[in-house]
VMD Tcl script that draws the C-alpha trace (Angstrom):
set ca {
  {-2.31 -18.39 -29.30}
  {-3.35 -14.98 -28.27}
  {-4.72 -14.16 -31.61}
  {-6.69 -17.36 -31.77}
  {-8.16 -16.90 -28.08}
  {-9.48 -13.59 -29.39}
  {-11.30 -15.07 -32.57}
  {-13.20 -17.75 -30.40}
  {-16.40 -16.34 -28.65}
  {-16.24 -16.19 -24.83}
  {-19.77 -18.26 -24.65}
  {-20.62 -21.21 -26.93}
  {-23.45 -19.86 -29.50}
  {-25.11 -23.15 -30.19}
  {-28.15 -23.94 -28.33}
  {-29.18 -27.13 -30.10}
  {-26.08 -29.25 -29.41}
  {-26.07 -31.41 -26.20}
  {-22.38 -30.09 -25.52}
  {-21.30 -26.36 -25.73}
  {-19.71 -25.79 -29.24}
  {-17.10 -22.76 -29.80}
  {-16.48 -22.31 -33.77}
  {-13.26 -21.09 -34.68}
  {-13.27 -18.99 -38.01}
  {-11.49 -20.79 -40.67}
  {-8.88 -18.79 -42.36}
  {-4.94 -18.12 -41.92}
  {-3.65 -16.32 -39.03}
  {-0.93 -14.04 -40.10}
  {-0.35 -11.90 -37.19}
  {3.07 -10.13 -35.98}
  {3.79 -7.04 -34.11}
  {4.45 -3.78 -35.60}
  {6.89 -3.00 -32.62}
  {9.16 -5.32 -30.91}
  {8.77 -3.29 -27.39}
  {5.00 -3.39 -26.43}
  {5.02 -2.35 -22.90}
  {2.68 -1.19 -20.09}
  {3.71 0.13 -16.45}
  {2.10 -0.81 -13.14}
  {2.75 1.65 -10.17}
  {2.79 -0.69 -6.98}
  {5.02 2.10 -5.50}
  {1.91 4.50 -4.95}
  {-0.63 1.69 -4.54}
  {0.43 -1.67 -3.55}
  {-1.06 -4.54 -5.42}
  {-0.74 -8.11 -4.21}
  {1.16 -10.81 -6.19}
  {-2.23 -12.36 -7.31}
  {-3.15 -8.76 -8.55}
  {0.11 -8.62 -10.63}
  {-0.64 -11.86 -12.01}
  {-3.89 -11.10 -13.30}
  {-2.51 -7.75 -14.74}
  {0.15 -10.19 -16.39}
  {-2.62 -12.18 -18.04}
  {-4.52 -9.11 -19.23}
  {-0.99 -7.89 -20.87}
  {-0.51 -11.28 -22.52}
  {-4.15 -11.48 -23.84}
  {-3.46 -7.97 -25.36}
  {0.26 -8.99 -26.62}
  {1.94 -6.74 -24.45}
  {5.33 -7.98 -23.87}
  {6.95 -6.02 -21.28}
  {5.61 -4.84 -17.88}
  {7.53 -1.64 -16.30}
  {6.96 -2.46 -12.58}
  {7.38 0.90 -10.44}
  {8.70 -0.53 -7.08}
  {9.87 2.65 -5.43}
  {8.74 6.28 -4.83}
  {7.98 8.82 -2.14}
  {4.81 7.06 -1.29}
  {6.10 3.35 -0.88}
  {9.16 0.97 -1.04}
  {7.71 -2.38 -2.51}
  {10.71 -4.77 -3.02}
  {12.27 -6.47 -0.11}
  {16.10 -5.63 0.13}
  {17.41 -7.95 3.03}
  {20.37 -5.97 4.00}
  {17.88 -2.78 4.43}
  {14.78 -4.30 6.06}
  {13.27 -0.95 7.21}
  {12.64 0.01 3.39}
  {9.73 -2.34 3.43}
  {8.59 -2.42 7.00}
  {8.70 1.34 7.28}
  {8.74 2.58 3.66}
  {6.16 -0.21 2.69}
  {3.82 0.71 5.24}
  {1.52 3.13 3.72}
  {0.39 4.33 0.17}
  {-1.40 7.20 -1.37}
  {-4.27 8.22 0.56}
  {-3.14 6.58 3.44}
  {-3.83 2.83 2.87}
  {-1.88 0.14 4.68}
  {0.48 -0.53 1.62}
  {2.57 -3.71 1.56}
  {5.69 -4.97 -0.01}
  {6.79 -7.74 -2.22}
  {9.62 -10.31 -0.65}
  {12.01 -11.65 -2.97}
  {10.07 -14.71 -3.22}
  {7.11 -12.89 -4.37}
  {9.12 -11.02 -6.96}
  {10.72 -14.41 -8.33}
  {7.23 -15.76 -8.47}
  {5.98 -12.90 -10.40}
  {9.16 -12.95 -12.83}
  {8.55 -16.69 -13.11}
  {4.71 -16.07 -14.07}
  {5.44 -13.24 -16.85}
  {8.37 -15.26 -18.34}
  {5.86 -18.27 -18.84}
  {3.71 -15.58 -20.70}
  {6.76 -14.13 -22.65}
  {6.47 -11.06 -20.72}
  {9.79 -9.12 -19.59}
  {9.49 -7.23 -16.29}
  {11.78 -3.94 -16.05}
  {11.91 -3.20 -12.17}
  {11.94 0.73 -11.57}
  {13.62 1.68 -8.39}
  {13.82 5.66 -8.16}
  {17.28 6.64 -6.88}
  {18.33 9.32 -6.13}
  {15.43 11.12 -6.26}
  {11.60 9.99 -5.36}
  {13.12 8.59 -2.25}
  {10.90 9.72 0.47}
  {10.03 6.06 1.59}
  {13.63 5.25 1.80}
  {14.32 8.77 3.88}
  {11.57 7.77 6.29}
  {13.05 4.58 6.80}
  {16.67 5.07 7.49}
  {17.52 8.65 8.89}
  {21.16 8.23 7.75}
  {20.05 8.61 4.22}
  {19.11 12.29 4.84}
  {21.68 15.08 4.86}
  {20.43 16.11 8.15}
  {20.25 12.65 9.78}
  {16.86 12.88 10.49}
  {14.10 10.51 9.16}
  {11.21 12.19 7.29}
  {7.68 11.53 7.80}
  {5.98 8.94 5.37}
  {4.08 10.54 2.66}
  {0.66 9.67 1.14}
  {0.23 12.61 -1.18}
  {0.27 12.65 -5.01}
  {3.16 15.12 -5.48}
  {6.75 13.72 -6.09}
  {10.08 15.13 -6.90}
  {10.71 16.75 -3.44}
  {13.09 14.19 -2.10}
  {16.43 13.04 -2.78}
  {19.26 10.88 -1.07}
  {21.99 12.82 0.46}
  {24.73 12.39 -2.28}
  {27.51 13.58 -0.14}
  {27.16 10.67 2.26}
  {28.96 7.60 1.84}
  {26.05 5.33 2.95}
}
mol new
graphics top color blue
foreach p $ca { graphics top sphere $p radius 0.5 }
foreach p [lrange $ca 0 end-1] q [lrange $ca 1 end] { graphics top cylinder $p $q radius 0.2 }
display resetview
């Protein structure tokens, strides 16, 4: 279907007919991917994207026959997926983004909607939650995740790799 969509012009090219006409070239479509995994990544951890923006991205992936979306949901700059037993991950850790924007997060229902939308377009979503490193958003949300039990400051820069959960702690 995507190949057929790509063959049909965006606007009608017939100016004489009463109704618009979109010609479809004749021929046989023999189209199959060279690779089973055709993926792209969207980094909502550093810059938050709304559900509608993610859906638009999914539509573009579908059009270009990309079948896997790697959704980067957590990093030093933001935690973007609701974990009901750890609410501060999103209320605190999701409150900003690179450059100091307002951030945001996806509720579990938002994520289910994105999953459903992608599945209807034959796209698999691979979620990424960085642990134990790249966790400043989590460390700012819960002091007990730090070795010194002190919450870090929220981070809006672009450098990463400086934070890690305190692996010695049971929590």
